[in-house]
C-alpha positions in Angstrom: 77.1 133.6 107.0 79.6 135.1 104.4 78.7 138.3 104.6 77.6 138.1 108.5 81.4 137.1 108.7 82.6 140.5 106.5 80.9 142.9 108.5 82.0 141.0 112.0 85.4 141.1 111.3 88.0 139.2 113.1 87.2 140.7 116.4 83.3 139.9 115.6 84.5 136.5 114.9 86.9 136.3 118.5 83.4 137.5 120.4 81.1 134.8 118.4 83.9 132.0 119.2 83.8 133.1 123.0 79.5 132.9 123.5 79.9 129.2 121.5 82.3 128.2 123.8 80.3 129.9 126.8 77.4 127.9 125.3 78.9 124.6 125.2 80.0 124.9 128.8 76.6 125.8 129.9 75.4 123.0 128.1 77.8 120.4 129.4 76.9 122.2 133.0 73.3 121.0 132.3 73.5 118.1 131.3 75.2 117.2 135.1 77.2 114.1 133.9 78.5 111.9 137.1 82.0 111.3 135.3 84.1 111.7 132.5 83.0 107.9 131.6 79.3 109.2 131.6 80.4 112.4 129.8 82.2 110.3 127.3 79.2 107.6 126.8 76.8 110.9 126.5 79.0 111.9 123.7 78.8 109.3 122.0 75.6 108.4 122.1 74.8 112.0 120.4 77.0 111.2 117.9 75.3 108.3 116.4 71.7 109.8 116.6 71.1 109.4 112.8 69.4 113.0 112.6 70.6 114.8 115.7 72.0 117.8 113.4 69.3 117.9 110.5 68.8 121.9 111.2 72.7 122.5 110.8 74.0 125.3 108.9 76.5 123.7 106.3 76.3 126.6 103.8 80.0 127.2 104.2 80.9 123.8 102.3 79.3 125.8 99.2 81.6 128.6 99.2 85.1 129.5 98.1 87.9 129.8 101.2 89.8 132.6 102.2 93.7 131.9 102.7 93.6 132.2 106.7 90.5 129.9 106.4 92.8 127.1 104.3 95.3 128.4 106.7 93.4 126.7 109.4 92.0 123.5 107.8 95.5 122.8 107.0 97.2 123.6 110.7 97.2 119.8 111.6 99.9 119.1 108.8 101.8 121.7 110.6 101.8 119.9 114.0 102.5 116.5 112.2 105.4 117.6 110.4 106.9 119.2 113.8 106.0 115.6 114.7 108.5 114.6 112.1 111.3 116.6 112.3 111.6 115.4 116.5 111.3 111.9 115.1 114.0 112.1 112.3 116.4 114.1 114.3 116.3 112.1 117.6 114.7 108.8 117.6 117.7 107.3 116.2 120.2 108.7 118.9 117.7 107.9 121.8 117.4 104.0 120.6 121.3 103.9 120.0 121.6 105.5 123.6 119.2 102.4 125.2 121.1 99.5 123.9 119.4 99.0 120.4 122.6 97.8 118.2 123.3 99.7 114.0 121.8 96.4 112.2 118.7 96.5 114.5 118.1 99.8 113.5 116.4 99.5 109.9 114.2 96.6 111.6 112.8 99.6 113.9 112.1 101.7 111.3 110.7 98.7 109.0 107.8 98.0 111.8 105.7 101.2 111.1 105.5 101.1 107.4 104.7 97.4 107.6 101.8 97.9 109.6 101.0 101.4 107.7 100.8 99.7 104.4 98.0 97.5 105.0 96.0 99.5 107.6 95.9 103.1 106.2 94.1 101.9 103.1 91.5 100.2 105.3 90.8 103.2 107.4 90.6 105.1 104.6 87.7 103.0 103.4 86.2 103.3 107.4 86.7 106.6 106.9 84.5 106.8 103.8 81.9 105.0 105.5 82.1 106.7 108.9 78.3 107.8 110.2 78.8 109.7 113.0 77.4 113.3 113.6 81.1 114.8 113.7 81.5 113.7 110.2 83.6 111.4 108.4 87.4 112.4 108.3 87.7 114.6 111.9 86.9 111.3 113.5 89.8 110.0 112.3 92.1 113.0 112.7 91.2 112.5 116.5 91.6 109.3 116.6 95.2 109.2 114.8 96.4 112.2 116.7 96.1 110.5 119.6 98.2 107.7 118.8 101.0 110.9 117.6 100.5 112.4 121.4 101.0 109.0 122.8 104.0 108.4 121.1 105.2 112.6 121.4 105.5 111.4 125.3 106.8 107.5 124.8 109.9 108.3 122.8 111.6 111.1 125.5 110.4 109.5 128.2 111.0 105.4 127.4 114.4 104.9 128.9 112.6 106.6 132.3 109.7 104.1 132.0 112.0 101.3 131.5 113.9 102.6 135.0 110.3 102.4 136.9 109.5 99.1 135.9 112.9 97.6 136.7 115.7 98.3 134.3 118.9 99.1 136.2 120.3 102.6 135.9 123.8 103.1 135.1 124.1 106.2 136.9 123.1 104.5 139.8 125.6 101.5 139.8 128.4 104.3 139.3 127.8 106.1 142.1 127.4 102.6 144.3 130.8 102.0 142.9 132.4 105.4 143.7 131.4 104.7 147.2 132.8 101.3 147.4 136.1 103.1 146.0 136.0 105.6 148.3 136.1 103.3 151.3 138.5 101.3 150.0 141.1 103.3 148.6 143.1 103.7 151.9 144.1 99.7 151.8 145.1 99.6 148.1 147.4 101.5 145.3 144.9 104.6 144.9 145.4 105.0 141.5 145.5 101.4 140.6 142.2 100.8 142.1 141.1 104.0 140.5 142.2 102.3 136.8 140.3 99.0 137.5 137.0 100.9 138.4 137.0 102.9 135.7 137.0 100.1 133.4 134.9 98.0 135.8 132.2 101.1 135.5 132.5 101.2 131.7 131.9 97.6 131.6 129.0 97.6 133.5 127.3 100.3 131.7 128.1 98.5 128.6 126.4 95.7 129.9 123.8 97.4 131.4 120.2 96.3 129.7 117.2 98.5 129.1 114.7 95.9 127.9 111.4 97.8 129.2 112.8 101.4 127.7 113.6 100.0 124.6 109.8 98.1 124.6 108.6 102.4 125.3 110.5 103.8 123.0 110.2 101.2 119.9 106.4 101.4 121.0 106.2 105.5 120.6 108.5 105.7 117.6 105.7 103.1 115.8 103.0 105.0 117.0 104.4 108.2 116.3 105.7 107.3 112.7 102.3 105.4 111.6 99.8 107.7 113.2 101.5 111.0 111.8 102.2 109.2 108.5 98.3 107.8 108.4 96.7 111.4 110.0 98.0 112.7 106.9 94.8 110.9 105.3 92.1 112.2 106.6 93.2 115.7 106.8 93.9 115.6 102.9 90.2 114.6 102.5 88.7 116.7 104.7 90.6 119.5 103.1 88.8 118.4 100.0 85.6 117.6 101.6 85.3 121.3 102.7 86.4 123.2 99.6 84.7 123.6 96.9 86.9 122.4 93.4 87.9 125.5 92.2 89.5 125.6 95.5 91.6 122.5 95.3 94.3 123.1 93.9 94.4 126.5 96.6 93.6 124.3 99.2 96.5 121.5 98.6 99.3 124.2 97.9 98.5 125.9 101.6 98.2 122.1 103.2 101.6 121.9 101.8 102.8 125.1 102.7 102.3 124.4 105.9 103.5 120.9 106.1 107.0 123.0 105.2 106.6 125.7 107.6 106.4 123.2 110.1 109.1 121.2 109.0 111.5 124.1 108.8 110.7 125.1 112.5 110.7 121.7 113.6 114.0 120.9 112.2 115.3 124.4 113.5 113.9 124.1 117.1 115.9 121.2 117.3 119.3 123.0 116.3 118.6 125.3 119.2 121.1 124.0 122.6 118.0 123.7 124.8 120.9 122.6 127.6 121.9 126.2 127.7 118.2 127.5 128.3 115.8 128.0 132.0 113.3 126.3 129.7 115.2 123.3 128.7 116.9 122.7 132.2 113.6 122.4 134.1 112.1 120.2 131.1 114.8 118.3 131.7 117.2 118.5 128.9 117.5 119.1 125.3 115.8 115.4 123.8 112.5 116.2 126.4 112.1 119.9 126.1 112.0 119.8 122.3 109.4 117.1 122.2 107.6 118.8 125.1 107.4 122.2 123.3 106.6 120.3 120.1 103.8 118.1 121.8 102.0 121.6 123.1 102.3 122.8 119.2 100.7 119.7 117.8 97.8 119.7 120.2 97.1 123.4 119.1 97.4 122.5 115.6 95.2 119.7 115.4 92.7 121.7 117.4 92.5 124.5 115.0 92.2 121.8 111.8 88.8 120.3 113.8 86.7 123.1 114.6 87.7 125.3 111.5 84.4 123.9 109.6 81.5 121.4 110.3 81.5 118.2 107.8 77.9 117.2 106.5 77.7 113.8 108.4 77.2 110.7 106.2 73.5 110.3 107.1 73.0 113.3 105.1 74.6 112.7 102.3 73.0 109.4 101.6 69.5 110.6 101.3 66.5 108.6 103.2 62.8 108.0 102.1 61.0 111.3 101.7 57.6 112.2 101.8 55.6 113.4 99.2 55.7 117.4 100.4 59.3 116.4 99.8 59.0 116.0 96.4 57.4 119.5 96.1 60.5 120.9 97.2 62.7 118.5 95.3 61.0 120.1 92.3 61.3 124.1 93.6 65.1 123.3 93.7 65.0 122.4 89.6 67.5 120.9 87.8 70.6 122.3 89.5 72.0 120.1 92.3 74.6 120.2 94.9 77.7 118.3 95.5 79.4 117.8 98.9 82.6 118.7 98.3 82.3 119.8 94.4 80.0 122.5 93.2 80.4 124.9 90.3 78.9 128.0 89.8 75.6 126.8 89.1 75.6 124.8 91.6 76.8 127.8 93.9 73.5 130.1 92.7 70.8 127.2 93.8 72.3 127.3 97.2 72.2 130.9 96.8 68.7 130.4 95.8 68.1 128.6 98.8 67.0 130.7 101.7 67.0 128.3 104.5 71.0 127.9 104.3 71.3 131.5 104.5 68.4 132.8 106.7 67.0 130.3 109.4 64.6 132.7 110.7 61.9 132.8 107.5 60.3 129.6 108.0 59.3 127.5 110.9 61.6 124.6 112.4 59.9 121.6 111.2 59.5 123.4 107.4 63.4 124.4 107.5 64.1 120.8 108.4 62.2 119.1 105.6 63.6 121.8 103.5 67.7 121.5 104.2 66.6 117.7 103.9 65.3 118.1 100.4 68.5 120.4 99.4 70.4 117.3 100.6 68.5 114.7 98.6 69.3 116.8 95.7 72.9 117.4 96.3 73.6 113.7 96.7 72.8 113.2 92.9 76.2 114.2 91.9 77.8 112.9 95.7 77.0 109.4 94.2 80.0 109.8 91.4 82.5 111.7 93.8 82.1 110.2 96.8 81.3 106.7 95.6 77.8 106.3 97.8 75.1 105.0 96.1 71.5 106.8 96.1 69.0 104.6 98.5 65.4 104.3 97.8 63.2 107.4 96.6 60.3 108.4 95.9 60.5 110.5 93.3 61.1 107.9 90.8 60.0 104.5 90.1 63.7 103.0 90.4 64.7 99.8 92.5 66.0 100.5 95.7 69.4 100.5 96.1 71.5 99.8 99.4 74.8 102.1 99.9 78.1 100.4 99.1 79.3 98.2 102.0 83.1 98.4 103.3 84.1 95.3 101.7 83.3 97.1 98.4 85.3 99.6 99.2 88.1 96.9 100.2 87.5 95.9 96.7 88.1 99.0 95.2 92.0 99.1 96.7 92.8 95.7 95.1 90.6 96.7 91.4 92.1 100.1 90.5 91.6 101.9 87.1 95.1 102.0 85.3 94.9 106.2 85.9 95.2 105.3 89.7 97.8 102.5 89.4 99.6 104.7 87.5 99.6 108.0 90.5 100.6 104.8 92.9 103.3 104.1 90.4 104.8 107.7 90.7 104.0 108.6 94.2 106.2 105.2 95.2 108.9 106.4 93.1 108.7 110.0 94.7 108.6 109.0 98.0 111.2 106.2 97.6 113.4 109.3 96.0 112.3 111.4 99.1 112.7 108.8 102.1 116.9 108.2 100.6 117.0 112.1 101.4 114.9 112.4 104.5 116.4 109.3 106.7 119.9 109.2 105.4 120.6 112.0 104.7 123.0 113.6 107.9 124.5 110.5 107.5 125.7 111.0 104.3 126.4 114.9 105.3 128.6 113.5 108.2 130.8 110.7 106.3 130.7 111.8 102.5 130.8 115.6 102.7 132.5 115.8 106.7 134.8 112.8 106.0 133.6 112.0 109.5 133.0 108.0 110.9 130.2 107.2 113.2 132.3 104.3 114.5 135.1 105.8 115.8 135.6 106.7 119.9 134.2 109.2 121.0 136.6 112.4 121.6 138.3 111.7 118.7 139.0 113.8 115.4 136.8 111.7 113.3 134.2 111.4 115.7 134.0 115.2 116.2 133.5 115.9 112.3 130.5 113.2 112.0 129.0 115.1 114.6 129.5 118.5 113.1 128.4 117.0 109.7 125.1 115.8 111.1 124.2 119.1 112.5 125.0 120.5 109.7 122.8 118.0 107.9 119.9 119.3 110.1 120.7 122.6 108.3 120.4 121.4 105.0 117.1 119.9 105.8 115.7 123.0 107.4 116.1 124.8 104.2 114.7 122.0 101.9 111.4 122.6 104.2 112.0 126.4 103.8 112.0 125.5 100.0 109.0 123.1 100.3 106.6 126.2 101.5 108.1 128.5 99.3 107.4 126.5 96.1 103.7 125.8 97.3 102.9 129.1 97.1 103.6 129.4 93.5 103.2 125.8 92.1 99.3 126.8 92.0 100.3 129.6 89.5 102.6 127.3 87.7 99.8 124.6 87.3 97.7 127.5 85.7 100.4 128.3 83.4 101.8 125.5 82.2 99.0 122.5 83.0 99.6 119.8 85.5 101.9 117.4 83.8 104.9 119.6 83.0 104.8 121.1 86.6 104.6 117.7 87.8 107.3 116.0 85.4 109.5 119.1 86.2 109.4 119.0 89.9 111.1 115.3 89.6 113.1 116.1 87.5 114.5 119.2 89.4 114.9 117.1 92.1 116.8 114.5 90.0 119.2 116.8 88.7 119.6 118.5 92.5 120.7 115.0 94.0 123.1 114.3 91.1 124.9 117.3 91.7 125.3 117.1 95.2 126.5 113.7 94.5 129.3 115.1 91.8 130.2 117.6 94.6 130.0 116.2 98.1 130.6 119.7 99.2 129.2 122.2 102.2 127.5 124.9 100.2 126.1 121.9 98.0 124.2 120.5 101.1 122.7 124.1 101.5 121.9 124.8 97.8 120.7 121.6 96.4 118.7 120.7 99.2 116.2 122.9 98.0 115.6 120.7 95.0 114.1 118.5 98.3 111.3 120.9 99.1 110.3 120.6 95.6 110.1 117.3 95.3 108.3 117.6 98.7 105.9 119.9 97.5 105.1 118.1 94.5 104.4 114.9 96.1 102.4 116.7 98.8 100.3 118.3 96.2 99.9 116.8 92.6 98.7 113.2 93.3 95.9 114.5 95.8 94.7 117.3 93.3 94.6 114.6 90.2 92.6 112.3 92.5 90.2 115.3 93.4 89.9 115.8 89.8 88.8 112.7 88.8 86.4 112.3 91.5 85.0 115.7 91.0 84.8 114.5 87.1 83.9 111.5 88.1 86.3 109.9 85.5 88.7 107.5 86.2 89.1 105.6 82.4 89.2 107.0 79.0 88.0 105.1 75.8 90.2 104.5 72.7 89.5 107.2 71.4 90.3 109.2 74.2 86.6 110.2 75.5 86.1 109.6 79.3 83.9 107.0 80.6 81.7 108.5 83.3 81.0 106.9 86.1 83.6 103.8 86.0 83.0 102.2 88.8 82.5 102.9 92.5 85.1 104.6 94.6 85.6 106.4 97.8 87.8 109.7 98.0 88.9 108.8 101.5 89.9 105.9 100.3 91.8 106.6 97.4 93.8 109.2 99.3 94.3 106.7 101.6 95.4 104.5 98.9 98.0 106.6 97.5 99.5 107.9 100.9 100.0 104.3 101.9 102.8 104.6 99.0 105.2 106.1 102.0 105.0 103.3 104.0 106.1 101.0 100.9 108.6 103.0 100.2 110.5 102.9 103.5 109.6 99.5 104.4 111.7 98.8 101.0 114.4 101.1 101.3 115.0 100.2 105.1 115.3 96.5 103.3 118.0 97.5 100.7 119.5 100.6 101.7 122.2 99.4 103.8 123.2 96.6 101.1 122.9 99.3 98.3 125.7 101.4 100.8 128.1 98.8 102.0 128.1 97.5 98.2 129.3 101.0 97.2 131.6 101.6 100.2 130.1 104.8 100.4 127.2 106.8 101.8 127.1 108.6 98.5 124.8 106.4 97.1 122.2 107.4 99.4 121.6 110.5 97.0 122.7 108.8 94.0 119.7 106.6 94.5 117.8 109.4 95.0 118.5 110.8 91.9 117.8 107.5 90.1 113.9 107.2 91.6 113.8 110.5 91.0 114.2 110.0 87.2 112.1 107.2 87.3 108.7 108.9 88.5 109.0 111.6 86.1 109.1 109.0 83.4 106.1 107.1 85.4 104.4 110.7 85.6 104.9 110.9 82.0 101.9 108.1 81.9 99.4 109.6 84.1 95.9 110.5 82.9 95.7 114.2 83.5 92.7 115.2 81.6 91.9 118.9 81.1 94.2 119.8 84.3 
């Protein structure tokens, strides 16, 4: 298949995709479902058929991926980062506009992490146990992407939905008051009446409540924030699943590059004045224009990812009972084995010797299916270590029958973690707390500490204008950090190869620590742009290093070391999706902790400079924690 793609070229691949789409459309027409509900029911039934894809070709799993293929697999995270940019730039002003008080703002930001911290690891465990023919990761990417899509719709349109459900539109009140004033100004002093009417209008606008608007906007914020964070876990696990171990570092760096580019373009898009463009006016204004464009970009990115590579379903990873003829096929394969998502050179050679993975015309269909199942059965010998799945009953060895690990077993693995996993989680928690200080509160720091503005000043005053300028300038600093993230991610793989993972991990955290410290000391416009590049190094590090370590633990089947430093192989049953979700859930815990204490820290210190100072301190704590991580030979 890989040779075929080389001969086809890009144009040939386009024609192949076109033919595949036509074939699927023809198949749907042949089914002739009565309505969309029946079509969805048929699709769900097909997904639950255990051996529907037994004759599928999964040879793409066992080969190295090109950079462009990794870009396509990682496209979903670019769409997620576009959504993040819109969220961080416009959610707070939107909530303030419809009547949410400043003191309640942190509670809104705390809802999503409170839910995500407990739910994300459970979703990861469910992903490890998913039995759909589509695979284990893509169904959850689709499910969580639907939540992001709904959030992108609700946040900019929550106020309008509130009006539709009965909220009082202040603009209609003001129009009514203007009509009343025009009809009565002949009978009283006109200027005095206008002054009274203006005060009445202002009071009416202030007293107008938006209960439904607040509800829909907060609901959209929680959906957008939680699903965007949670969607990254199955996206990373999907990347690791379809790549061989030698491609993990390259794949994760590509994943982070796409995240950085998505954030950079998303923040830059928010800096454009869409009110002055024809597109912005047609879409309903600046905020709605940004969210609408980002919604289409998000759908495109997720579609590219979920259509990139087929996953081997769980029923194929767990070998079923085989016949005596299957034993002969296993003997023919020899001692080499293949493991889904983790191959070495000798294992790849075994696949190259297996004709049915590359030429499906050499044997009758029944023999081909048997050969494929035999190959899968042999491959699962190492999949047991990598994915935490015990083999079922086998007819080739007189071992007692073993059942596939239950969901409760995976959930227990969340609580009972080896020391290596606990240190990775602790380090990632410090990293996310340091980064959340920057990402959620940075523009406020620039507006107050750098531009000397006042967010509570009256609209139109000099202090208020300075604050708004600082917020916009801070957005460009965040765009620089996203660009820095993409640039650093491009070289982090080479740095790991040259200096090893420990030095890169600790060094990246110390670099961010120094950058935030210098920014807090200088508080200048130039430092906002220059030292924001340090935040990109941090973001790239926490996006790459923890997951590279987890993938390395699973590929080696090692989570603990003996007293003499030798590896303990097969210490416990763990799922890759579960562990990725556990580490990813640290972002929720970090955001929840900071949402509770950051306001107090700023109040006690009396300045928003405490935001970047806290980020510097937390990054230093993360560097100390990173020195205690088990790196093995990485």
